[in-house]
C-alpha positions as a Markdown table, in Angstrom:
| # | Residue | x | y | z |
|---|---|---|---|---|
| 1 | Met | 105.3 | 46.1 | 15.2 |
| 2 | Thr | 102.2 | 44.0 | 15.4 |
| 3 | Ala | 102.8 | 40.2 | 15.2 |
| 4 | Pro | 101.2 | 38.6 | 12.1 |
| 5 | Thr | 98.0 | 36.8 | 12.7 |
| 6 | Pro | 98.6 | 33.0 | 12.6 |
| 7 | Ala | 97.2 | 31.3 | 9.5 |
| 8 | Pro | 94.1 | 29.2 | 10.3 |
| 9 | Thr | 94.6 | 25.5 | 10.7 |
| 10 | Pro | 93.3 | 23.7 | 7.5 |
| 11 | Ala | 90.5 | 21.2 | 7.8 |
| 12 | Pro | 91.8 | 17.6 | 8.1 |
| 13 | Thr | 92.2 | 16.0 | 4.7 |
| 14 | Pro | 90.3 | 12.8 | 3.8 |
| 15 | Ala | 93.6 | 10.9 | 4.2 |
| 16 | Gln | 94.1 | 12.3 | 7.6 |
| 17 | Leu | 90.6 | 11.4 | 8.7 |
| 18 | Ala | 91.1 | 7.9 | 7.3 |
| 19 | Ala | 94.3 | 7.6 | 9.3 |
| 20 | Ile | 92.4 | 7.7 | 12.6 |
| 21 | Pro | 91.5 | 4.1 | 13.6 |
| 22 | Ala | 88.0 | 3.2 | 14.8 |
| 23 | Glu | 89.2 | 2.4 | 18.2 |
| 24 | Arg | 90.3 | 6.0 | 18.7 |
| 25 | Ile | 86.9 | 7.4 | 17.9 |
| 26 | Pro | 85.6 | 7.4 | 21.5 |
| 27 | Ala | 88.6 | 9.4 | 22.7 |
| 28 | Leu | 88.2 | 11.8 | 19.8 |
| 29 | Leu | 84.5 | 12.3 | 20.4 |
| 30 | Gln | 85.3 | 13.3 | 24.0 |
| 31 | Ala | 88.3 | 15.6 | 23.2 |
| 32 | Met | 86.9 | 17.5 | 20.2 |
| 33 | Pro | 85.5 | 21.0 | 20.8 |
| 34 | Lys | 81.7 | 21.2 | 20.2 |
| 35 | Ala | 78.7 | 23.3 | 20.8 |
| 36 | Glu | 75.5 | 22.3 | 22.5 |
| 37 | Leu | 72.5 | 23.9 | 20.9 |
| 38 | His | 69.5 | 21.9 | 22.3 |
| 39 | Leu | 69.7 | 21.9 | 26.1 |
| 40 | His | 66.8 | 22.6 | 28.4 |
| 41 | Ile | 68.4 | 23.8 | 31.6 |
| 42 | Glu | 65.5 | 22.6 | 33.8 |
| 43 | Gly | 66.1 | 19.2 | 32.2 |
| 44 | Ser | 69.7 | 19.1 | 33.6 |
| 45 | Leu | 68.4 | 19.2 | 37.2 |
| 46 | Glu | 69.7 | 16.0 | 38.6 |
| 47 | Pro | 67.7 | 14.1 | 41.3 |
| 48 | Glu | 70.4 | 14.9 | 43.9 |
| 49 | Arg | 70.1 | 18.6 | 43.2 |
| 50 | Ile | 66.3 | 18.4 | 43.2 |
| 51 | Phe | 66.3 | 16.9 | 46.7 |
| 52 | Ala | 68.9 | 19.4 | 48.0 |
| 53 | Leu | 66.9 | 22.3 | 46.7 |
| 54 | Ala | 63.6 | 20.8 | 48.1 |
| 55 | Gln | 65.3 | 20.7 | 51.5 |
| 56 | Arg | 66.7 | 24.2 | 51.2 |
| 57 | Asn | 63.4 | 25.6 | 50.2 |
| 58 | Gly | 61.0 | 23.5 | 52.3 |
| 59 | Val | 59.3 | 22.0 | 49.2 |
| 60 | Ser | 57.5 | 18.6 | 49.5 |
| 61 | Leu | 58.2 | 16.2 | 46.6 |
| 62 | Pro | 55.9 | 13.3 | 45.4 |
| 63 | Tyr | 59.0 | 11.0 | 45.6 |
| 64 | Pro | 60.4 | 9.6 | 48.8 |
| 65 | Ser | 64.0 | 9.4 | 47.6 |
| 66 | Val | 66.5 | 10.1 | 44.9 |
| 67 | Glu | 66.3 | 6.4 | 43.9 |
| 68 | Ala | 62.5 | 6.6 | 43.6 |
| 69 | Leu | 62.7 | 9.7 | 41.4 |
| 70 | Arg | 65.2 | 8.0 | 39.1 |
| 71 | Ala | 63.0 | 4.9 | 38.9 |
| 72 | Ala | 60.1 | 7.1 | 37.8 |
| 73 | Cys | 62.0 | 8.1 | 34.7 |
| 74 | Ala | 60.6 | 5.3 | 32.6 |
| 75 | Phe | 58.7 | 7.4 | 30.0 |
| 76 | Thr | 56.2 | 6.2 | 27.4 |
| 77 | Asp | 56.0 | 9.5 | 25.5 |
| 78 | Leu | 56.8 | 13.2 | 25.7 |
| 79 | Gln | 53.9 | 14.0 | 28.0 |
| 80 | Ser | 54.8 | 11.3 | 30.6 |
| 81 | Phe | 58.3 | 12.9 | 30.8 |
| 82 | Leu | 56.9 | 16.4 | 31.1 |
| 83 | Asp | 54.8 | 15.4 | 34.1 |
| 84 | Ile | 58.0 | 14.5 | 36.0 |
| 85 | Tyr | 59.9 | 17.4 | 34.5 |
| 86 | Tyr | 57.5 | 20.0 | 35.9 |
| 87 | Ala | 57.5 | 18.3 | 39.3 |
| 88 | Gly | 61.2 | 18.5 | 39.5 |
| 89 | Ala | 61.2 | 22.2 | 38.5 |
| 90 | Ser | 58.9 | 23.0 | 41.5 |
| 91 | Val | 62.0 | 23.2 | 43.8 |
| 92 | Leu | 63.4 | 26.2 | 41.9 |
| 93 | Leu | 62.4 | 29.4 | 43.8 |
| 94 | Thr | 65.4 | 31.8 | 44.2 |
| 95 | Glu | 68.1 | 33.3 | 42.0 |
| 96 | Gln | 70.6 | 31.1 | 43.8 |
| 97 | Asp | 68.6 | 28.0 | 42.9 |
| 98 | Phe | 68.6 | 28.9 | 39.2 |
| 99 | His | 72.3 | 29.8 | 39.3 |
| 100 | Asp | 73.2 | 26.5 | 41.0 |
| 101 | Met | 71.2 | 24.4 | 38.5 |
| 102 | Ala | 72.9 | 26.1 | 35.6 |
| 103 | Trp | 76.3 | 25.9 | 37.2 |
| 104 | Asp | 76.0 | 22.2 | 37.7 |
| 105 | Tyr | 75.4 | 21.8 | 34.0 |
| 106 | Leu | 78.1 | 24.2 | 32.9 |
| 107 | Ile | 80.8 | 22.3 | 34.8 |
| 108 | Lys | 79.7 | 19.1 | 33.1 |
| 109 | Ala | 79.7 | 20.9 | 29.7 |
| 110 | Gln | 83.3 | 22.0 | 30.2 |
| 111 | Ala | 84.3 | 18.5 | 31.1 |
| 112 | Asp | 82.7 | 17.3 | 27.8 |
| 113 | His | 84.8 | 20.0 | 25.9 |
| 114 | Val | 81.7 | 22.1 | 25.1 |
| 115 | Val | 83.0 | 25.5 | 24.1 |
| 116 | His | 79.6 | 27.1 | 23.6 |
| 117 | Val | 76.1 | 26.3 | 24.8 |
| 118 | Glu | 72.8 | 27.9 | 23.9 |
| 119 | Val | 70.7 | 27.3 | 27.0 |
| 120 | Phe | 66.9 | 26.9 | 26.7 |
| 121 | Phe | 64.8 | 28.0 | 29.7 |
| 122 | Asp | 61.1 | 27.9 | 30.3 |
| 123 | Pro | 60.0 | 31.0 | 32.3 |
| 124 | Gln | 56.3 | 30.1 | 32.2 |
| 125 | Thr | 57.1 | 26.9 | 34.2 |
| 126 | His | 58.2 | 29.2 | 37.0 |
| 127 | Thr | 56.1 | 32.4 | 36.7 |
| 128 | Ala | 53.0 | 30.2 | 36.9 |
| 129 | Arg | 54.2 | 29.1 | 40.3 |
| 130 | Gly | 54.7 | 32.8 | 41.4 |
| 131 | Val | 58.4 | 33.0 | 40.8 |
| 132 | Pro | 59.2 | 36.4 | 39.2 |
| 133 | Phe | 60.7 | 36.3 | 35.7 |
| 134 | Glu | 63.6 | 38.5 | 37.0 |
| 135 | Val | 64.5 | 35.8 | 39.5 |
| 136 | Val | 64.7 | 33.1 | 36.8 |
| 137 | Ile | 66.8 | 35.1 | 34.3 |
| 138 | Arg | 69.2 | 36.7 | 36.7 |
| 139 | Gly | 70.0 | 33.4 | 38.3 |
| 140 | Leu | 70.7 | 31.8 | 34.9 |
| 141 | Lys | 72.6 | 34.7 | 33.4 |
| 142 | Ser | 74.9 | 35.0 | 36.4 |
| 143 | Ala | 75.9 | 31.3 | 35.9 |
| 144 | Cys | 76.4 | 31.9 | 32.2 |
| 145 | Asp | 78.6 | 34.9 | 32.9 |
| 146 | Arg | 80.6 | 33.0 | 35.5 |
| 147 | Ala | 81.1 | 30.1 | 33.1 |
| 148 | Glu | 82.8 | 32.5 | 30.6 |
| 149 | Arg | 85.1 | 33.9 | 33.3 |
| 150 | Glu | 86.0 | 30.7 | 35.2 |
| 151 | Leu | 85.4 | 27.8 | 32.8 |
| 152 | Gly | 86.1 | 29.3 | 29.4 |
| 153 | Val | 82.7 | 28.1 | 28.3 |
| 154 | Ser | 80.6 | 30.5 | 26.2 |
| 155 | Ala | 76.9 | 30.4 | 27.3 |
| 156 | Ala | 73.9 | 32.3 | 26.0 |
| 157 | Leu | 70.2 | 32.0 | 26.9 |
| 158 | Ile | 67.2 | 31.2 | 24.6 |
| 159 | Met | 63.8 | 31.8 | 26.2 |
| 160 | Cys | 61.2 | 29.1 | 25.2 |
| 161 | Phe | 57.5 | 29.4 | 25.0 |
| 162 | Leu | 55.4 | 26.5 | 26.2 |
| 163 | Arg | 53.3 | 25.4 | 23.3 |
| 164 | His | 50.6 | 23.7 | 25.4 |
| 165 | Leu | 49.8 | 27.2 | 26.6 |
| 166 | Ser | 48.1 | 29.9 | 24.5 |
| 167 | Gly | 49.7 | 32.4 | 22.1 |
| 168 | Asp | 48.4 | 35.2 | 24.4 |
| 169 | Asp | 50.3 | 33.6 | 27.3 |
| 170 | Ala | 53.4 | 33.6 | 25.2 |
| 171 | Ser | 52.9 | 37.3 | 24.4 |
| 172 | Arg | 52.5 | 38.2 | 28.0 |
| 173 | Thr | 55.8 | 36.3 | 28.8 |
| 174 | Leu | 57.5 | 38.3 | 26.1 |
| 175 | Asp | 56.3 | 41.5 | 27.7 |
| 176 | Glu | 57.7 | 40.3 | 31.0 |
| 177 | Ala | 61.0 | 39.5 | 29.3 |
| 178 | Leu | 61.5 | 42.8 | 27.5 |
| 179 | Pro | 63.1 | 44.7 | 30.4 |
| 180 | Phe | 65.8 | 42.0 | 30.3 |
| 181 | Arg | 66.2 | 41.8 | 26.6 |
| 182 | Glu | 70.0 | 42.1 | 26.7 |
| 183 | Met | 70.2 | 38.9 | 28.8 |
| 184 | Phe | 68.9 | 36.5 | 26.1 |
| 185 | Ile | 69.7 | 36.1 | 22.5 |
| 186 | Gly | 66.6 | 34.3 | 21.1 |
| 187 | Val | 63.3 | 32.5 | 21.6 |
| 188 | Gly | 62.2 | 29.0 | 21.1 |
| 189 | Leu | 59.1 | 26.8 | 21.2 |
| 190 | Asp | 58.9 | 23.6 | 23.3 |
| 191 | Ser | 56.7 | 21.3 | 25.4 |
| 192 | Ser | 53.9 | 19.1 | 24.0 |
| 193 | Glu | 54.1 | 19.1 | 20.2 |
| 194 | Arg | 51.0 | 17.0 | 19.3 |
| 195 | Gly | 48.0 | 19.2 | 18.7 |
| 196 | His | 50.0 | 22.4 | 19.0 |
| 197 | Pro | 51.1 | 23.5 | 15.6 |
| 198 | Pro | 53.6 | 26.4 | 15.1 |
| 199 | Glu | 50.9 | 28.6 | 13.6 |
| 200 | Lys | 49.5 | 29.1 | 17.2 |
| 201 | Phe | 52.5 | 31.3 | 17.9 |
| 202 | Ala | 52.8 | 33.2 | 14.6 |
| 203 | Arg | 52.0 | 36.6 | 16.2 |
| 204 | Val | 54.5 | 36.4 | 19.1 |
| 205 | Phe | 57.3 | 35.1 | 16.9 |
| 206 | Ala | 56.7 | 38.0 | 14.5 |
| 207 | Arg | 57.2 | 40.4 | 17.4 |
| 208 | Cys | 60.4 | 38.6 | 18.4 |
| 209 | Arg | 61.7 | 38.8 | 14.8 |
| 210 | Glu | 61.1 | 42.6 | 14.8 |
| 211 | Leu | 63.1 | 42.8 | 18.1 |
| 212 | Gly | 66.1 | 41.1 | 16.4 |
| 213 | Leu | 65.9 | 37.9 | 18.4 |
| 214 | His | 67.1 | 34.6 | 17.0 |
| 215 | Leu | 64.3 | 32.2 | 16.4 |
| 216 | Val | 64.2 | 28.4 | 16.8 |
| 217 | Ala | 61.4 | 25.9 | 17.4 |
| 218 | His | 60.8 | 22.2 | 18.3 |
| 219 | Ala | 59.2 | 20.5 | 15.3 |
| 220 | Gly | 59.1 | 17.0 | 13.8 |
| 221 | Glu | 59.9 | 15.1 | 17.0 |
| 222 | Glu | 56.4 | 13.7 | 17.7 |
| 223 | Gly | 54.7 | 16.1 | 15.4 |
| 224 | Pro | 54.5 | 15.6 | 11.6 |
| 225 | Pro | 56.8 | 17.0 | 9.0 |
| 226 | Ala | 54.2 | 19.6 | 8.2 |
| 227 | Tyr | 55.1 | 21.2 | 11.6 |
| 228 | Ile | 58.7 | 21.7 | 10.3 |
| 229 | Glu | 57.4 | 23.4 | 7.3 |
| 230 | Ser | 55.2 | 25.7 | 9.4 |
| 231 | Ala | 58.1 | 26.5 | 11.7 |
| 232 | Leu | 60.1 | 27.6 | 8.7 |
| 233 | Asp | 57.3 | 29.4 | 6.7 |
| 234 | Val | 55.1 | 30.8 | 9.5 |
| 235 | Leu | 57.5 | 31.3 | 12.4 |
| 236 | Arg | 60.5 | 31.8 | 10.1 |
| 237 | Val | 62.9 | 30.1 | 12.4 |
| 238 | Glu | 66.6 | 29.7 | 11.8 |
| 239 | Arg | 67.0 | 26.2 | 13.3 |
| 240 | Ile | 64.8 | 23.3 | 13.8 |
| 241 | Asp | 65.0 | 21.5 | 17.2 |
| 242 | His | 64.7 | 17.7 | 16.7 |
| 243 | Gly | 63.3 | 17.5 | 13.1 |
| 244 | Val | 63.9 | 13.7 | 12.8 |
| 245 | Arg | 60.5 | 13.1 | 11.1 |
| 246 | Cys | 61.6 | 15.2 | 8.1 |
| 247 | Leu | 62.7 | 12.0 | 6.3 |
| 248 | Glu | 59.0 | 11.2 | 5.8 |
| 249 | Asp | 58.8 | 14.1 | 3.3 |
| 250 | Pro | 61.5 | 13.9 | 0.5 |
| 251 | Ala | 60.6 | 17.4 | -0.7 |
| 252 | Leu | 61.2 | 18.8 | 2.8 |
| 253 | Val | 64.5 | 16.9 | 3.1 |
| 254 | Ala | 65.6 | 18.5 | -0.2 |
| 255 | Arg | 64.6 | 21.9 | 1.1 |
| 256 | Leu | 66.4 | 21.5 | 4.4 |
| 257 | Ala | 69.6 | 20.3 | 2.7 |
| 258 | Arg | 69.5 | 23.1 | 0.0 |
| 259 | Asp | 69.0 | 25.9 | 2.6 |
| 260 | Gly | 71.4 | 24.4 | 5.2 |
| 261 | Val | 68.8 | 24.5 | 8.0 |
| 262 | Pro | 70.4 | 23.1 | 11.1 |
| 263 | Leu | 68.7 | 20.3 | 13.0 |
| 264 | Thr | 69.5 | 19.9 | 16.7 |
| 265 | Val | 69.0 | 16.2 | 17.1 |
| 266 | Cys | 69.0 | 14.5 | 20.5 |
| 267 | Pro | 69.4 | 10.7 | 20.1 |
| 268 | Leu | 69.2 | 9.6 | 23.8 |
| 269 | Ser | 66.1 | 11.7 | 24.2 |
| 270 | Asn | 64.5 | 10.3 | 21.1 |
| 271 | Val | 64.9 | 6.7 | 22.5 |
| 272 | Lys | 63.9 | 7.6 | 26.0 |
| 273 | Leu | 60.7 | 9.2 | 24.7 |
| 274 | Cys | 60.0 | 6.3 | 22.3 |
| 275 | Val | 60.5 | 8.2 | 19.1 |
| 276 | Phe | 62.8 | 5.3 | 18.1 |
| 277 | Pro | 62.8 | 1.9 | 19.8 |
| 278 | Asp | 66.6 | 2.0 | 20.4 |
| 279 | Leu | 69.7 | 3.8 | 19.1 |
| 280 | Ala | 70.4 | 1.2 | 16.5 |
| 281 | His | 67.1 | 2.3 | 14.8 |
| 282 | His | 67.8 | 6.0 | 15.0 |
| 283 | Asn | 67.8 | 7.8 | 11.7 |
| 284 | Leu | 70.8 | 10.0 | 12.3 |
| 285 | Lys | 72.9 | 8.2 | 9.7 |
| 286 | Ala | 70.2 | 8.7 | 7.1 |
| 287 | Leu | 69.9 | 12.4 | 8.0 |
| 288 | Leu | 73.7 | 12.8 | 7.5 |
| 289 | Ala | 73.5 | 10.9 | 4.2 |
| 290 | Ala | 70.8 | 13.2 | 3.0 |
| 291 | Gly | 73.2 | 16.1 | 3.4 |
| 292 | Leu | 71.4 | 17.7 | 6.3 |
| 293 | Lys | 73.2 | 20.0 | 8.8 |
| 294 | Val | 72.7 | 17.8 | 11.8 |
| 295 | Thr | 74.0 | 18.6 | 15.3 |
| 296 | Leu | 74.1 | 16.3 | 18.3 |
| 297 | Asn | 72.7 | 17.4 | 21.7 |
| 298 | Ser | 71.5 | 16.1 | 25.0 |
| 299 | Asp | 68.1 | 17.8 | 25.4 |
| 300 | Asp | 67.2 | 17.0 | 29.0 |
| 301 | Pro | 70.3 | 15.0 | 30.1 |
| 302 | Ala | 69.3 | 14.4 | 33.8 |
| 303 | Tyr | 66.2 | 12.5 | 32.6 |
| 304 | Phe | 67.4 | 10.9 | 29.3 |
| 305 | Gly | 70.5 | 9.0 | 30.3 |
| 306 | Gly | 73.5 | 11.2 | 29.5 |
| 307 | Tyr | 75.1 | 14.6 | 28.7 |
| 308 | Ile | 76.5 | 15.5 | 25.3 |
| 309 | Asn | 79.5 | 13.2 | 25.2 |
| 310 | Gln | 77.3 | 10.3 | 26.3 |
| 311 | Asn | 75.1 | 11.0 | 23.3 |
| 312 | Tyr | 78.0 | 11.0 | 21.0 |
| 313 | Leu | 79.6 | 7.8 | 22.5 |
| 314 | Asp | 76.4 | 5.8 | 22.6 |
| 315 | Thr | 75.1 | 6.9 | 19.2 |
| 316 | Phe | 78.4 | 6.3 | 17.4 |
| 317 | Ala | 78.6 | 2.8 | 19.0 |
| 318 | Ala | 75.1 | 1.9 | 18.0 |
| 319 | Leu | 75.2 | 3.2 | 14.5 |
| 320 | Lys | 78.9 | 2.5 | 13.8 |
| 321 | Leu | 79.5 | 6.0 | 12.7 |
| 322 | Asp | 83.0 | 7.0 | 11.4 |
| 323 | Val | 85.5 | 9.8 | 11.9 |
| 324 | Val | 84.0 | 11.8 | 9.1 |
| 325 | Ala | 80.7 | 11.8 | 10.9 |
| 326 | Ala | 82.4 | 13.0 | 14.1 |
| 327 | Tyr | 84.1 | 15.9 | 12.3 |
| 328 | Thr | 80.9 | 16.8 | 10.5 |
| 329 | Leu | 78.7 | 16.8 | 13.6 |
| 330 | Ala | 81.1 | 18.8 | 15.6 |
| 331 | Arg | 81.7 | 21.4 | 12.9 |
| 332 | Asn | 78.0 | 21.7 | 12.2 |
| 333 | Ser | 77.4 | 22.5 | 15.9 |
| 334 | Leu | 80.0 | 25.3 | 15.9 |
| 335 | Glu | 78.8 | 26.7 | 12.6 |
| 336 | Ala | 75.1 | 26.6 | 13.5 |
| 337 | Ser | 75.6 | 28.6 | 16.8 |
| 338 | Phe | 74.4 | 32.2 | 17.1 |
| 339 | Val | 77.8 | 33.8 | 17.6 |
| 340 | Ser | 80.1 | 36.0 | 15.5 |
| 341 | Glu | 81.8 | 34.5 | 12.5 |
| 342 | Ala | 85.2 | 35.3 | 14.2 |
| 343 | Arg | 84.3 | 33.1 | 17.2 |
| 344 | Lys | 83.1 | 30.3 | 14.9 |
| 345 | Ala | 86.3 | 30.4 | 13.0 |
| 346 | Ala | 88.4 | 30.2 | 16.1 |
| 347 | Trp | 86.5 | 27.2 | 17.4 |
| 348 | Val | 86.7 | 25.5 | 14.0 |
| 349 | Asp | 90.4 | 26.2 | 14.0 |
| 350 | Asp | 90.6 | 24.3 | 17.4 |
| 351 | Leu | 88.5 | 21.5 | 16.0 |
| 352 | Asn | 90.9 | 21.2 | 13.0 |
| 353 | Arg | 93.9 | 21.1 | 15.3 |
| 354 | Val | 92.4 | 18.3 | 17.4 |
| 355 | Phe | 91.6 | 16.1 | 14.4 |
| 356 | Arg | 95.0 | 16.7 | 12.9 |
| 357 | Ala | 96.7 | 15.8 | 16.2 |
| 358 | Phe | 94.8 | 12.6 | 16.4 |
| 359 | Ala | 95.7 | 11.8 | 12.8 |
| 360 | Gln | 99.4 | 12.6 | 13.4 |
| 361 | Ala | 99.4 | 10.4 | 16.6 |
| 362 | Ser | 97.8 | 7.6 | 14.7 |
| 363 | Ala | 100.4 | 7.8 | 11.9 |
| 364 | Asn | 103.3 | 7.6 | 14.3 |
């Protein structure tokens, strides 16, 4: 006789959430299961790993030491970051290099109680240097598969097109990727936003949609709210990466809230790239108040001062966010992921258990 399926754990009640004191929020943020939906794997390449790979592969770097590379991470805007980002990526040459980079991140993700991550990767950064597409994706995919087996972390790949390059270049990259279609779940659009509207990539995104790939795009970080609208209307994306400038357009905010479009917000990144002067001025609280489906992510954690839990801890401290915001952000991340409804439900069940356990411990 088959054992009955256990009933799902109900969401914590408002009274249970209110029972968790503010001083327990940091521990709760770290313990709660969460998904990371905006993570550039090349941006997780720590200086120590960069120098180790440079030595392994005989690559000369423009920085004399790990300390000098860290000191160079004082960015004035997105482009000043990208200059260092691409220099760091130059050490990646073999499948093992890509595996090691991704594995470093996935170990940190497990420690931060990330149950699922959708990993962005930039093949054009590497194929332009003569590294075959196959080398890039096989190295990353092997680390993702290993994480599922050994760490219990679900990991999927999203291939991003570099928007400072042409639409034709993106189309050629898609052609290179098609023999490995089963290894990635979607496509995105990243790199320099200013002067590179989503319309530039309408044709390649239409092809990707026909192929059944999930579609996401960076918009409304440095670019205007109109880029968010174009990403939705022209590219027909399912999620907006960043999107913080949407608040400049009330009609757009109403649309995003009505349609439940997820925003993958990255607070430490926004401060590091001077989108906001500091975390206390970040508009995350206003985004939540507007009823937007916001998620919290680390973007390029090796360069921006912290992985996902650090983003949660620092942002909650700066904005004095409450337990309701913690539950909302974590649940949004799980529900906005590109996985089956059954997997989402299982993770939300775990999330509910964690919050109820914290409430119970606080009541005792």
